[in-house]
Short mmCIF file of the C-alpha atoms (twelve columns), coordinates in Angstrom:
data_MODEL
# 
_entry.id   MODEL 
# 
loop_
_atom_site.group_PDB 
_atom_site.id 
_atom_site.type_symbol 
_atom_site.label_atom_id 
_atom_site.label_alt_id 
_atom_site.label_comp_id 
_atom_site.label_asym_id 
_atom_site.label_seq_id 
_atom_site.Cartn_x 
_atom_site.Cartn_y 
_atom_site.Cartn_z 
_atom_site.pdbx_PDB_model_num 
ATOM 1  C CA . MET A 1  -6.370 -2.260  -62.229 1 
ATOM 2  C CA . LEU A 2  -2.746 -0.365  -60.952 1 
ATOM 3  C CA . THR A 3  -0.689 2.323   -64.183 1 
ATOM 4  C CA . VAL A 4  2.636  2.927   -63.997 1 
ATOM 5  C CA . THR A 5  5.854  3.782   -66.003 1 
ATOM 6  C CA . ILE A 6  8.526  2.121   -66.893 1 
ATOM 7  C CA . LEU A 7  11.311 2.775   -68.813 1 
ATOM 8  C CA . LEU A 8  12.506 0.033   -72.078 1 
ATOM 9  C CA . ASP A 9  16.253 1.477   -72.600 1 
ATOM 10 C CA . SER A 10 17.553 -1.133  -74.561 1 
ATOM 11 C CA . VAL A 11 16.212 -4.996  -75.907 1 
ATOM 12 C CA . GLU A 12 17.950 -6.322  -73.414 1 
ATOM 13 C CA . LYS A 13 15.653 -5.140  -70.622 1 
ATOM 14 C CA . VAL A 14 12.665 -5.308  -72.826 1 
ATOM 15 C CA . GLN A 15 13.627 -9.024  -73.116 1 
ATOM 16 C CA . ARG A 16 13.628 -9.079  -69.571 1 
ATOM 17 C CA . PHE A 17 10.466 -7.509  -68.284 1 
ATOM 18 C CA . VAL A 18 8.723  -9.510  -71.163 1 
ATOM 19 C CA . SER A 19 10.668 -13.034 -68.993 1 
ATOM 20 C CA . LYS A 20 9.479  -11.374 -65.508 1 
ATOM 21 C CA . ILE A 21 5.116  -10.325 -66.750 1 
ATOM 22 C CA . SER A 22 4.900  -14.029 -68.566 1 
ATOM 23 C CA . ARG A 23 5.144  -15.064 -65.073 1 
ATOM 24 C CA . TYR A 24 2.090  -14.359 -63.571 1 
ATOM 25 C CA . SER A 25 -1.656 -14.664 -64.934 1 
ATOM 26 C CA . CYS A 26 -3.174 -10.716 -64.358 1 
ATOM 27 C CA . GLY A 27 -3.414 -9.080  -67.875 1 
ATOM 28 C CA . PHE A 28 -0.946 -6.122  -68.717 1 
ATOM 29 C CA . ASP A 29 -1.475 -2.807  -71.735 1 
ATOM 30 C CA . VAL A 30 0.963  -0.648  -72.515 1 
ATOM 31 C CA . GLU A 31 0.676  2.096   -73.677 1 
ATOM 32 C CA . CYS A 32 3.478  5.440   -75.293 1 
ATOM 33 C CA . GLY A 33 1.770  8.293   -75.629 1 
ATOM 34 C CA . ASN A 34 -1.936 7.316   -77.412 1 
ATOM 35 C CA . SER A 35 -0.606 4.645   -78.857 1 
ATOM 36 C CA . CYS A 36 -1.732 1.012   -77.640 1 
ATOM 37 C CA . LEU A 37 1.596  -0.988  -78.321 1 
ATOM 38 C CA . VAL A 38 0.409  -4.406  -80.515 1 
ATOM 39 C CA . GLY A 39 4.116  -5.635  -79.311 1 
ATOM 40 C CA . LEU A 40 7.629  -4.399  -76.966 1 
ATOM 41 C CA . PHE A 41 9.278  -4.498  -79.666 1 
ATOM 42 C CA . SER A 42 8.050  -2.553  -82.203 1 
ATOM 43 C CA . LEU A 43 7.577  0.462   -80.041 1 
ATOM 44 C CA . ASP A 44 10.688 4.054   -79.502 1 
ATOM 45 C CA . ILE A 45 13.254 2.166   -76.824 1 
ATOM 46 C CA . SER A 46 14.401 6.133   -75.419 1 
ATOM 47 C CA . ARG A 47 10.913 7.331   -74.300 1 
ATOM 48 C CA . PRO A 48 8.767  5.896   -70.846 1 
ATOM 49 C CA . LEU A 49 5.912  3.940   -71.322 1 
ATOM 50 C CA . GLN A 50 1.997  3.091   -69.766 1 
ATOM 51 C CA . LEU A 51 2.317  -0.245  -67.895 1 
ATOM 52 C CA . THR A 52 -1.283 -1.141  -67.252 1 
ATOM 53 C CA . VAL A 53 -2.136 -4.003  -64.850 1 
ATOM 54 C CA . ASN A 54 -4.789 -5.764  -63.868 1 
ATOM 55 C CA . GLY A 55 -5.099 -7.925  -61.275 1 
ATOM 56 C CA . GLY A 56 -5.540 -8.522  -58.457 1 
ATOM 57 C CA . GLU A 57 -4.193 -6.641  -54.851 1 
ATOM 58 C CA . SER A 58 -2.335 -8.958  -54.059 1 
ATOM 59 C CA . GLU A 59 -0.786 -10.275 -57.777 1 
ATOM 60 C CA . ILE A 60 0.113  -6.586  -58.153 1 
ATOM 61 C CA . GLU A 61 1.786  -6.301  -55.358 1 
ATOM 62 C CA . ASP A 62 4.461  -9.014  -56.384 1 
ATOM 63 C CA . VAL A 63 4.570  -8.116  -60.005 1 
ATOM 64 C CA . LEU A 64 5.784  -4.217  -59.463 1 
ATOM 65 C CA . ARG A 65 8.295  -6.307  -57.039 1 
ATOM 66 C CA . ASP A 66 9.070  -8.113  -60.127 1 
ATOM 67 C CA . ILE A 67 9.015  -5.178  -61.944 1 
ATOM 68 C CA . ASN A 68 10.702 -2.639  -59.755 1 
ATOM 69 C CA . GLU A 69 14.077 -2.762  -62.014 1 
ATOM 70 C CA . PHE A 70 12.039 -1.582  -65.271 1 
ATOM 71 C CA . MET A 71 9.655  1.454   -63.192 1 
ATOM 72 C CA . GLN A 72 10.034 5.498   -63.271 1 
ATOM 73 C CA . TYR A 73 9.729  7.785   -60.021 1 
# 
C-alpha cells in the first residue's frame, strides 16, 4: 500500500486518470481531506487529493509510472 498526492484540476485530467488506473486490478482509494470520495467526478478539482494504491510492489511501481503526470511533489 502506498499513498501519494495527486491533482486532477480539469475534467480532461479526471478522464485520463480514470482511464489509466482502470487498467490495473489493484484497489484505489481517493480522499479529499478526511472524506473518502464516492466518484471522482463529484470532487472539488481545485484541491489536491490523496490516492492510496492497494497492490503488490511491482504493480504499485507500474501505477506510479502511469500516473506521474498527476502527482504532486
